[in-house]
MIDOSE-1310 file (N, C-alpha, C; in nm, 2 decimals, decimal comma, always signed):
residues 69
mkfs	-8,53/-2,31/-2,66/-8,50/-2,35/-2,53/-8,58/-2,49/-2,49; -8,55/-2,58/-2,47/-8,64/-2,71/-2,44/-8,64/-2,75/-2,31; -8,78/-2,72/-2,25/-8,79/-2,77/-2,10/-8,78/-2,91/-2,06; -8,78/-2,96/-1,95/-8,79/-3,08/-1,91/-8,95/-3,13/-1,92
kqfs	-8,99/-3,26/-1,90/-9,09/-3,28/-1,92/-9,19/-3,24/-1,80; -9,10/-3,22/-1,69/-9,21/-3,16/-1,57/-9,24/-3,04/-1,57; -9,19/-2,96/-1,65/-9,23/-2,82/-1,67/-9,31/-2,81/-1,82; -9,32/-2,88/-1,88/-9,39/-2,89/-2,01/-9,55/-2,85/-1,99
myes	-9,61/-2,89/-1,89/-9,77/-2,87/-1,87/-9,77/-2,77/-1,77; -9,68/-2,68/-1,74/-9,68/-2,57/-1,65/-9,76/-2,45/-1,72; -9,84/-2,41/-1,63/-9,92/-2,24/-1,69/-9,92/-2,18/-1,60; -9,89/-2,04/-1,61/-9,87/-1,94/-1,51/-10,01/-1,89/-1,47
dhtq	-10,01/-1,83/-1,36/-10,15/-1,79/-1,32/-10,22/-1,69/-1,41; -10,13/-1,63/-1,48/-10,18/-1,52/-1,56/-10,24/-1,59/-1,68; -10,18/-1,70/-1,71/-10,22/-1,77/-1,85/-10,37/-1,84/-1,83; -10,36/-1,87/-1,68/-10,50/-1,98/-1,64/-10,60/-1,85/-1,64
fiks	-10,58/-1,74/-1,58/-10,68/-1,63/-1,56/-10,71/-1,57/-1,71; -10,64/-1,57/-1,79/-10,66/-1,52/-1,93/-10,76/-1,63/-2,00; -10,73/-1,77/-1,98/-10,80/-1,86/-2,04/-10,96/-1,88/-1,98; -10,94/-1,86/-1,85/-11,08/-1,86/-1,79/-11,17/-1,75/-1,81
lraq	-11,10/-1,61/-1,83/-11,19/-1,51/-1,87/-11,25/-1,52/-2,02; -11,16/-1,57/-2,10/-11,22/-1,61/-2,26/-11,33/-1,69/-2,25; -11,31/-1,80/-2,16/-11,42/-1,90/-2,15/-11,54/-1,85/-2,11; -11,54/-1,75/-1,99/-11,66/-1,68/-1,95/-11,72/-1,59/-2,04
tpgm	-11,64/-1,51/-2,12/-11,70/-1,41/-2,18/-11,66/-1,45/-2,33; -11,75/-1,50/-2,41/-11,70/-1,55/-2,54/-11,68/-1,43/-2,65; -11,77/-1,31/-2,65/-11,75/-1,24/-2,74/-11,64/-1,11/-2,71; -11,55/-1,12/-2,61/-11,47/-1,05/-2,54/-11,36/-1,01/-2,69
edrq	-11,31/-1,08/-2,73/-11,22/-1,08/-2,84/-11,28/-1,00/-2,97; -11,38/-1,00/-2,99/-11,46/-0,94/-3,11/-11,47/-0,79/-3,06; -11,51/-0,77/-2,93/-11,55/-0,61/-2,88/-11,41/-0,56/-2,88; -11,31/-0,63/-2,84/-11,15/-0,57/-2,84/-11,12/-0,55/-2,97
rqgr	-11,16/-0,59/-3,08/-11,13/-0,57/-3,21/-11,20/-0,45/-3,26; -11,33/-0,45/-3,22/-11,42/-0,32/-3,26/-11,38/-0,18/-3,19; -11,33/-0,19/-3,07/-11,27/-0,09/-3,00/-11,15/-0,04/-3,04; -11,05/-0,13/-3,08/-10,92/-0,10/-3,15/-10,98/-0,03/-3,29
allw	-11,06/-0,08/-3,38/-11,10/-0,03/-3,51/-11,15/+0,13/-3,47; -11,21/+0,14/-3,38/-11,28/+0,27/-3,32/-11,17/+0,38/-3,30; -11,10/+0,36/-3,23/-10,98/+0,46/-3,19/-10,83/+0,43/-3,26; -10,81/+0,33/-3,35/-10,69/+0,34/-3,41/-10,69/+0,30/-3,56
dkep	-10,77/+0,22/-3,60/-10,76/+0,19/-3,74/-10,85/+0,29/-3,83; -10,77/+0,39/-3,85/-10,87/+0,50/-3,95/-10,83/+0,51/-4,10; -10,91/+0,57/-4,15/-10,89/+0,59/-4,30/-10,79/+0,69/-4,32; -10,72/+0,68/-4,42/-10,59/+0,78/-4,43/-10,64/+0,93/-4,47
tpls	-10,58/+1,05/-4,44/-10,64/+1,15/-4,44/-10,61/+1,20/-4,59; -10,69/+1,27/-4,65/-10,65/+1,32/-4,80/-10,56/+1,43/-4,81; -10,48/+1,44/-4,90/-10,36/+1,54/-4,92/-10,44/+1,67/-4,88; -10,54/+1,70/-4,95/-10,61/+1,84/-4,93/-10,61/+1,87/-4,78
eqdr	-10,66/+1,77/-4,71/-10,67/+1,78/-4,57/-10,55/+1,81/-4,49; -10,46/+1,72/-4,55/-10,33/+1,74/-4,48/-10,25/+1,86/-4,50; -10,26/+1,92/-4,60/-10,24/+2,06/-4,65/-10,29/+2,15/-4,55; -10,41/+2,13/-4,52/-10,51/+2,25/-4,44/-10,45/+2,24/-4,31
ikas	-10,42/+2,12/-4,26/-10,41/+2,10/-4,13/-10,25/+2,16/-4,09; -10,15/+2,16/-4,20/-10,03/+2,16/-4,18/-10,00/+2,35/-4,20; -10,09/+2,38/-4,29/-10,11/+2,53/-4,29/-10,15/+2,62/-4,19; -10,25/+2,54/-4,08/-10,30/+2,61/-4,00/-10,23/+2,62/-3,82
tvkq	-10,14/+2,51/-3,86/-10,04/+2,49/-3,75/-10,00/+2,60/-3,71; -9,95/+2,62/-3,58/-9,87/+2,74/-3,53/-9,74/+2,69/-3,49; -9,62/+2,76/-3,54/-9,49/+2,71/-3,51/-9,47/+2,72/-3,34; -9,40/+2,61/-3,29/-9,37/+2,64/-3,15/-9,21/+2,67/-3,12
qayv	-9,19/+2,74/-3,02/-9,05/+2,76/-3,01/-8,98/+2,65/-2,95; -8,83/+2,66/-2,98/-8,76/+2,54/-2,95/-8,76/+2,49/-2,81; -8,77/+2,54/-2,70/-8,79/+2,52/-2,60/-8,92/+2,60/-2,53; -9,04/+2,53/-2,49/-9,15/+2,55/-2,46/-9,15/+2,63/-2,31
yqnk	-9,07/+2,57/-2,25/-9,08/+2,62/-2,09/-9,00/+2,75/-2,07; -8,92/+2,80/-2,16/-8,85/+2,91/-2,15/-8,92/+3,05/-2,20; -8,93/+3,14/-2,11/-9,00/+3,26/-2,16/-8,90/+3,36/-2,23; -8,98/+3,43/-2,32/-8,88/+3,52/-2,40/-8,88/+3,65/-2,33
l	-8,76/+3,71/-2,31/-8,75/+3,80/-2,23/-8,69/+3,93/-2,32
């Protein structure tokens, strides 16, 4: 979709805010990557550990909120 020349230089308020935030805090993206690596990028679990976890889980009933009478 091609915009006319009058809209080609438009930047939203959000884009301007993000650009100014990046300019004010130069190490922000590196800290974001480190935080992501800390929480999400993990080593794969070995098969022996997966087997142990699978064997130690308790089977859940089909509908958790229904009482067995």
